[in-house]
C-alpha positions in Angstrom: 103.7 73.4 79.7 101.1 75.7 81.3 97.5 74.9 80.6 94.7 77.2 79.5 94.0 80.2 81.7 90.3 79.3 81.5 91.0 76.5 83.9 92.0 78.8 86.7 89.0 78.9 89.0 90.0 78.2 92.6 90.4 81.0 95.1 90.3 78.7 98.1 93.9 78.0 98.9 95.0 74.7 100.5 98.6 75.7 101.1 100.3 78.9 102.2 103.5 78.2 100.1 104.4 76.1 97.2 108.2 75.8 96.7 109.8 75.2 93.3 113.4 73.9 93.6 116.0 71.4 92.3 116.1 68.7 94.9 119.8 67.7 94.8 120.9 71.3 95.1 118.8 72.4 98.1 116.6 69.7 99.7 119.0 69.0 102.6 120.1 72.6 103.0 118.1 75.7 102.2 114.8 73.9 101.6 115.0 71.9 104.8 115.8 75.0 106.8 113.0 76.9 105.2 110.5 74.2 106.0 111.6 74.2 109.7 111.3 78.0 109.9 107.9 78.0 108.2 106.7 75.4 110.6 107.8 77.6 113.5 105.9 80.6 112.0 102.8 78.6 111.3 103.2 78.6 107.5 102.0 75.5 105.7 104.3 74.5 102.8 103.5 71.8 100.3 105.6 68.6 100.7 106.6 67.1 97.4 107.9 63.8 98.9 106.4 60.8 97.0 105.9 62.6 93.7 107.7 60.9 90.9 109.3 63.5 88.7 109.5 63.2 84.9 109.7 65.6 81.9 106.1 66.7 82.4 104.2 68.0 85.4 101.6 65.7 86.9 98.0 67.2 86.8 97.8 66.8 90.6 100.9 69.0 91.0 99.4 71.6 88.7 96.4 71.7 91.0 98.6 72.1 94.0 100.4 75.1 92.5 97.0 76.8 91.8 95.9 76.1 95.3 98.9 77.7 97.0 98.8 81.4 98.1 102.5 82.1 97.6 104.8 80.5 95.1 108.5 80.5 96.0 111.0 79.8 93.3 114.5 78.7 94.5 116.9 79.3 91.7 120.0 77.2 92.1 122.9 76.3 89.8 121.2 73.2 88.5 117.6 74.4 88.5 117.6 74.7 84.7 119.0 71.2 84.3 115.5 69.8 84.9 112.8 70.2 82.3 110.4 69.4 85.2 111.6 72.5 87.1 111.3 74.7 84.0 107.8 73.5 83.2 106.9 74.0 86.8 108.2 77.6 86.5 106.1 78.3 83.4 103.0 77.1 85.3 103.9 79.3 88.3 104.3 82.4 86.2 101.0 81.7 84.4 99.3 81.6 87.8 100.9 84.9 88.7 99.6 86.4 85.5 96.1 85.0 85.5 95.1 84.7 89.2 97.4 87.2 90.8 99.2 84.7 93.0 102.4 86.1 94.6 105.7 84.8 93.3 108.8 85.2 95.4 112.4 84.4 94.3 115.5 83.1 96.1 118.8 83.1 94.2 120.8 80.4 95.9 124.4 80.3 94.7 123.5 81.8 91.3 123.6 85.3 90.1 120.3 86.8 88.9 121.9 88.0 85.7 122.9 84.4 84.9 119.3 83.4 85.2 118.2 86.3 83.1 120.7 85.8 80.3 121.2 82.0 80.8 124.9 82.3 81.2 127.5 80.8 83.6 127.0 77.4 85.1 123.3 78.0 85.2 123.3 78.7 81.4 125.4 75.6 80.7 122.8 73.4 82.5 120.0 75.1 80.6 121.7 74.5 77.2 122.0 70.7 78.0 118.3 70.6 78.8 117.4 72.5 75.6 119.4 70.1 73.5 116.9 67.4 74.4 113.8 69.4 73.7 112.1 71.4 71.0 112.9 75.0 70.0 109.3 75.9 71.0 109.9 74.7 74.5 113.3 76.4 74.6 111.8 79.8 73.8 109.0 79.4 76.4 111.6 78.5 79.0 113.8 81.5 78.1 110.8 83.8 78.5 110.0 82.3 81.9 113.6 82.6 83.2 113.9 86.2 82.0 110.6 87.1 83.7 111.4 85.3 87.0 114.8 86.9 87.2 113.2 90.3 87.1 111.1 89.5 90.2 112.9 91.1 93.1 113.8 88.5 95.7 116.5 87.4 98.1 120.1 86.7 96.9 122.1 84.5 99.3 125.2 86.4 98.3 123.9 89.5 100.0 123.4 88.0 103.4 125.9 87.4 106.1 124.2 84.2 107.2 121.6 81.9 105.6 119.7 81.8 108.9 119.1 85.6 108.8 117.9 85.4 105.2 115.5 82.6 106.0 114.1 84.5 109.0 113.4 87.5 106.8 111.7 85.4 104.1 109.4 83.8 106.7 108.5 87.3 108.0 107.8 88.6 104.5 105.5 85.6 103.8 103.7 85.9 107.2 103.1 89.6 106.4 101.6 88.7 102.9 99.5 86.0 104.4 98.1 88.4 106.9 97.1 90.9 104.2 94.1 88.9 103.0 91.3 90.7 101.3 88.6 91.6 103.8 84.8 92.1 103.5 85.0 95.6 105.0 83.7 97.2 101.9 80.9 94.9 101.0 77.5 96.5 100.7 78.7 100.1 100.3 76.2 101.8 97.9 77.6 102.5 94.5 81.1 101.3 95.3 81.3 98.5 92.7 80.5 100.9 89.9 83.4 103.2 91.1 85.8 100.2 91.3 84.9 99.0 87.9 85.6 102.4 86.3 88.9 102.7 88.2 90.1 99.2 87.2 89.4 100.2 83.6 91.6 103.3 84.0 94.4 101.3 85.7 94.9 98.9 82.7 96.1 96.1 85.0 96.8 93.8 82.1 99.5 96.1 80.8 102.8 95.4 82.7 105.2 97.1 80.3 105.3 100.3 82.3 104.4 102.0 85.5 101.3 104.2 85.6 100.0 107.0 87.8 96.3 107.5 88.1 94.4 110.2 90.0 91.1 110.1 91.9 89.6 113.6 92.2 86.6 115.1 93.8 85.4 117.4 96.6 85.8 116.6 100.3 83.3 114.0 101.5 82.6 112.5 98.1 84.2 109.1 98.9 87.6 109.3 97.3 89.4 107.6 100.2 86.8 104.9 100.5 87.2 104.1 96.8 91.0 104.1 97.2 90.9 101.8 100.3 88.6 99.3 98.6 90.9 99.3 95.6 93.9 98.7 97.8 92.1 95.8 99.5 91.1 94.2 96.2 94.3 94.7 94.2 97.1 94.2 96.8 97.5 90.4 96.2 98.5 91.2 92.6 101.6 93.2 93.6 104.9 92.4 95.2 104.8 95.4 97.5 101.9 97.7 98.5 101.1 100.5 100.9 98.4 103.0 101.6 99.9 106.3 102.7 97.0 108.3 104.3 96.5 111.9 105.2 99.5 113.2 103.3 98.2 116.7 103.7 98.6 116.4 107.5 101.9 114.6 107.3 103.4 117.3 105.1 102.0 120.3 106.8 102.8 119.1 110.3 106.5 118.7 109.7 107.4 121.7 111.9 111.1 122.6 111.9 111.7 121.2 108.4 112.5 123.1 105.3 111.2 121.9 101.9 114.0 119.4 101.4 113.6 118.0 104.9 109.9 117.6 104.4 110.4 115.7 101.2 113.0 113.4 102.9 110.5 112.8 105.7 107.8 111.8 103.3 110.1 109.4 101.4 111.3 107.9 104.7 107.7 107.2 105.7 106.8 105.7 102.3 109.8 103.4 102.3 109.3 102.3 105.9 105.7 101.4 105.1 106.2 99.6 101.8 109.3 97.7 102.9 107.9 97.0 106.3 111.1 98.2 107.9 110.7 100.6 110.8 113.4 103.2 111.2 114.4 103.3 107.5 117.1 105.9 107.1 117.5 107.8 103.8 120.1 110.5 103.0 119.0 111.8 99.6 115.9 112.2 97.4 116.9 109.4 95.0 116.3 106.6 97.5 112.8 105.7 96.3 114.0 105.2 92.8 117.0 103.2 94.0 114.9 100.9 96.1 111.7 100.5 94.0 112.7 100.8 90.4 112.8 97.0 90.0 109.7 96.3 92.1 106.1 96.0 90.9 104.4 98.2 93.5 100.9 99.4 94.4 101.0 102.7 96.2 98.1 104.9 97.3 98.9 108.5 98.1 95.8 109.8 99.9 94.7 113.4 100.4 97.5 115.2 98.4 97.1 119.0 98.4 100.6 120.2 97.3 102.6 119.5 94.1 105.7 119.1 96.2 104.2 116.0 97.8 104.0 114.3 94.4 107.5 115.5 93.6 108.8 113.8 96.7 106.8 110.5 96.4 106.1 109.9 92.8 107.9 112.4 90.6 108.4 110.0 87.7 107.0 106.6 86.7 110.5 105.3 86.1 111.0 105.4 89.9 109.0 102.2 90.0 109.1 98.8 88.3 107.1 97.7 85.3 103.5 97.1 86.1 103.5 99.4 89.1 100.4 101.5 89.8 100.4 104.7 91.8 96.9 106.1 92.8 96.6 109.6 94.1 93.5 111.1 95.8 93.1 114.8 95.8 90.5 117.6 95.9 92.6 119.7 93.5 92.5 118.7 89.9 95.0 121.3 89.0 97.7 119.5 91.1 97.3 116.4 88.9 97.4 118.5 85.7 100.6 120.3 86.9 102.2 116.9 87.5 101.3 115.7 84.0 98.7 113.2 85.2 95.9 113.1 82.7 94.6 109.7 83.6 92.1 110.8 86.3 88.8 109.5 87.7 86.4 112.3 88.6 84.1 111.0 91.4 80.6 112.3 90.8 77.8 112.8 93.3 75.5 109.7 93.7 72.2 109.7 92.1 69.1 110.7 94.2 68.2 107.0 94.7 71.8 106.1 95.8 72.0 109.1 98.1 68.8 107.9 99.8 70.2 104.4 100.1 73.4 105.7 101.7 71.5 107.7 104.2 69.1 104.9 105.1 71.9 102.4 105.6 73.2 104.6 108.4 69.9 105.8 109.8 67.8 102.6 109.6 70.2 99.8 108.5 67.8 98.8 105.6 68.3 100.7 102.4 64.8 102.2 102.4 63.0 104.3 105.0 60.3 102.8 107.2 56.7 104.1 107.0 56.4 107.7 108.1 60.0 108.6 107.4 59.9 108.9 103.6 59.5 112.7 103.4 61.9 113.3 106.3 64.5 111.2 104.4 64.0 113.4 101.3 64.6 116.5 103.4 67.8 115.1 104.8 69.2 114.3 101.4 68.3 117.8 100.2 70.1 119.4 103.2 73.2 117.2 102.5 73.2 117.9 98.8 73.7 114.2 98.2 77.2 114.4 99.7 78.1 110.8 100.9 80.0 112.0 104.0 77.2 114.2 105.1 74.6 111.5 104.5 76.6 109.0 106.6 77.1 111.4 109.4 73.5 112.6 109.5 72.2 109.0 109.3 74.3 108.1 112.3 73.2 111.2 114.2 69.5 110.6 113.6 69.5 106.9 114.1 67.1 105.8 116.8 65.3 109.1 117.1 61.5 109.3 116.5 59.7 111.4 113.9 59.1 114.3 116.2 62.8 114.5 117.1 63.6 114.4 113.4 61.2 117.2 112.7 62.8 119.5 115.3 66.3 118.7 114.1 65.5 119.3 110.4 63.8 122.5 111.2 66.8 123.8 113.0 69.0 122.8 110.1 66.7 124.4 107.5 66.0 127.6 109.4 69.2 128.2 111.4 70.3 131.8 111.1 74.0 131.1 110.9 73.6 128.0 108.7 77.0 126.8 109.9 76.1 123.1 110.1 74.5 123.2 106.7 77.6 124.7 105.2 79.7 121.9 106.7 77.6 119.3 105.1 77.6 121.0 101.7 80.4 120.7 99.2 80.7 124.5 99.0 82.2 124.5 102.5 85.8 124.2 101.3 87.6 125.8 104.2 87.1 122.8 106.5 88.6 119.4 105.6 86.8 117.3 108.1 86.6 113.6 108.7 83.4 111.8 109.9 84.4 112.1 113.6 84.9 115.9 113.5 81.8 116.4 111.5 79.8 114.4 114.0 81.3 116.4 116.9 80.4 119.6 115.0 76.8 118.5 114.6 76.6 117.5 118.3 78.1 120.8 119.4 75.7 122.7 117.2 72.6 121.0 118.7 73.9 121.1 122.2 74.3 124.9 121.9 70.8 125.2 120.4 69.4 123.3 123.4 71.3 125.4 125.9 70.1 128.6 124.2 66.5 127.3 124.4 66.8 126.5 128.1 68.3 129.8 128.9 65.6 131.6 127.0 
């Protein structure tokens, strides 16, 4: 049986894939073909040749399971005739629960409902195995079979050829292997505190239901950065994931569409992204529910500014499988309330100290100003009102300039008659939803004009 969760410590994987299968059913057919395709795709799969099988799993094999990125369970007619396979399955599902390893299923000549209910030929084989073991083991195995049958996978009966199915499985595994957590978000000031609060709101240990959570705050406060870092960190724990960015732009740029057409367009984009299938065609607004209601998904809907967008993409939690999490970023708290989303993280302004660190990281690289720049740094944070986006843009703009140049620039910002650039950097400037590039260009344009005016004078 599965060992204590406290023993799960390794995050350095030796193998890309660990296959769990009943040898006589698939070793010379499906398993052999999978191994050949995986080799072609550069996917390393554990080879169990030489392992002597018995009623209990060898400790060395338990270690191999824990050191494999993706666990593939091939459920065939006689899979449940082996207590070895059943105990292996229990260990696999424990790894999925504790370490977030991905589990994929292949139903080979057996109906998923027979696995779930232990009926048909699969159920007959299971009953024979149970007759030789204890009631406690039987109940543990039933729970494991029920859980694994609910993991969406490939059913051989739904494919015209086994070769096409194997090719699709190899593509899916390659995509998952390529989606490794990066270090892109390391060192961002204050980010860990945000992520800790968000993970508390997400209740990731609760897999009984899907949940929608909002991230709310003004433009430039860091909502998208928090969402992207969460996506990076949590993706390995979900079967399907996607980050749908700039929904405001996608929805409002759909010229020529009526409201129904815009919603269809959004659904098509989401399904194409999360299923990794370009050119997905949908004909009605119930398609997301049909395709994702049995899947544990992680979806980020970034920059929502219209209730209709949520109605199109995440109208109800029952559209998604148990354990799914939908995270929405928006500037408009009222949209979340109108949609019945009360579980919301309000992103607050950084402290004065953190604001200074954010600015310094972009202006000087170190998190504190060098001698002579202390008071100048304080003036910048005051102008930017501690807004992270403004601090980043101003830091990049001032980098490499000397104190005299800083003084001239800050005086222009503080004394400008139209105060346009200051309003851009302040939260109160709600009429412009700008990203860092457009803000930077706005700053450059402002100062170029100032310099031209000075020359002409």
